[in-house]
Phi, psi and omega in degrees: 000125184258134174233145179298143183300321182294330176290314178301316181293335182281347181286125178277170178301321181287327173302313182296321178296320179295315181294320175298320182292324176299322177292309186291329180260357178079327175197158171225186165222173186297325180293316178295322178301319179288305188296321190260349183229289190293323181296331179292342177258011177081015181274155182267169176295323178299321178299317180296318178301320179292321179295319179298316179299321180294316179298322179289325177301319180272006174057042176258347173225163173217152178261141178229117179285147177214026175091006179249172184299316182253121176298153174287149180243122179244157170283143172272178174301321177298318181296319178295322177297321177300314179296316184294320189265334188236337183241140182284130173257142176294159185304322184293351180278353186259162177233167174281129184276096179060226181269359180279164179269349180293146179280137176248190180219144181291145180258183185304314182293326179298323190266342180292149180241146171299143185305326183287347179261352187293318182301317177302316182292320179295318177297316178299314181295325177299317178299313182298319182287328172294321174300314180303317182299315180291322181294324178298321180296331182258002179056046181272148174264126182201164178223138178247139176234114168295156180309327181296329186253004187282106179248356181293330180229140178246342183273348182217144182231079172294168179296331178193170179213132172254123174259119181213128181057230182267009185246143161253115181263105177281128180256127175237111181275113183257109180258005181073020184249353182284141178282165177302321179297318179295319179295318179299322178294324178297314181296321178298318180294321179292322178294318179297318178297316181300325182270006185269161173298327180300318177291317182299326183264009182298158178258343187242152166286148186244129173239127180258120186249114175269114181268116183271118181228170173067024177224154181286324182239083183299335181297319181294314180294323179298318178299320180294314183292324177295321178297317179297314181299316182297319180290326184273326189232011186305328183289341182252357179288134171206185186294338179266351180218077194244158183236139171232153174214129181190170172293169187305307186295318180295320181293321176296320177300318179298314181301311187279352173267329191231332194249011177255158176302142182052046185293155174305330179301313182277327186269336185232305189297309181295309179300319180295321179293319178300316179295318181296319179295326177290314182293314188277327190232350179079018179273145169263130181238140175221175182298138177290347180299333183296339180260354188303320182293338179267355185239033180066032179068020173270124184253133174252163181297314189219153172241119185244138176203153169257142182244147175270188183296339180266010180065026174257164179300126180288136177251124178232134184052041178064022184229125176300132181270084189208132184213154161258147188225138167240138175257113187282127169227111175085002178050060175296150183293337177297331179293317179293327177295319178298321177297316182297325187255017186297326180294320177294320179296322182297330180300318178301315182295314182294323178295326182277315190250354177062033175209156185287153175268130177243136192237124178248134174247121178269113182271157173292149182302137177065022179248013183299314182295316180300317182291320178299315182296321178296315179300317180295320179296327179280355181077024181278124180272131180305137181248147185284353177250019175245133182230153180237155173195181172227164179300319182295320179297315182295324180291327191250358184228163168301145187305314183291332176284331181290333179277141178216166176227155172265158161249180186293344180264359179090015175278141180254132180234136170251184191244160185259344178202181187286351177287340180056041178244328182262119186252150178235131178297133180251308180189172176249148179281000000 
């Protein structure tokens, strides 16, 4: 494919990035081109319109309407030729050419989407590009694979995958359009993948992120999808194969708070909480991983204890001051599984140490009601050795008052002393 030299020379760095992205993401639209690329360079919407007209003049892109304000923009055969011959494509953009070992490239027909699938793809791409924008601000190294280019896994086909740090983030764009049959097939495929050699031999921990789109109240839909996932796959969920579901912005907040290298969760939230517990309550905290081998390989965020002068666990009100703690960010389904199985986990601890295991979950501020409703939807029965609190409660209240429990009707009770046996009604949810 031949292009005039002056046209090639006229392409800016951001033009080239946009054209590569149309290939890697399969399509964009004019609004995404502006919001996620050109506006970051200080360009106007009028400028983007002129660039689009120029690309169409040279027949390297085409517009395809699908009932939304902005038509989708795809590369033409000419556009793919431009990328192949004049612009460098990253390795993940290539495919194996038939049975040969030489690398090939997808053609126009490979990348085109049926009109009814375009909206799903645009929503998915919007999420990926919002991720890109935040990642650029933090100078993070990451790679994205659309389902079309995903060769890292063959047993499972998420809509897309972000590889960052030690995580493979599987993206599932939920538009509320999948049938029960399609969803059942998805759960079957995830279970088959979990039981495969491919999963066993993986190099990365896997987080499956359900992005809730195309609804007015993503929180409600997220609760529904989490309930279905928990009921269908709860027995195989763990910290290395975990599920999240939320709207786009909330899910991005979770990723950039907890799932990126040197995350605020590990660099700020955990250290700050450890310091606060020492200052406010006199607890010594260390990584919960140290107890995992004693708890049936169940790992908690932190192990907290008070020590007496003999460096033994301090007993106050006839109760050892010792807890395992998780700090909740984003309500991963593995957290609810730990709650469900806490009695079984406690057996390991009691057999080893001859004392009961007590478990504290630190909730995000003002999320008590949300967490209670999710637990109830999952059918989780309140346990007498599980306690809840927030950072603010622990800072401002006596430790035993800061801890509370729910009952099955949504009433909240806190405690009157360190034995954590006498409860006082606080309020109802």
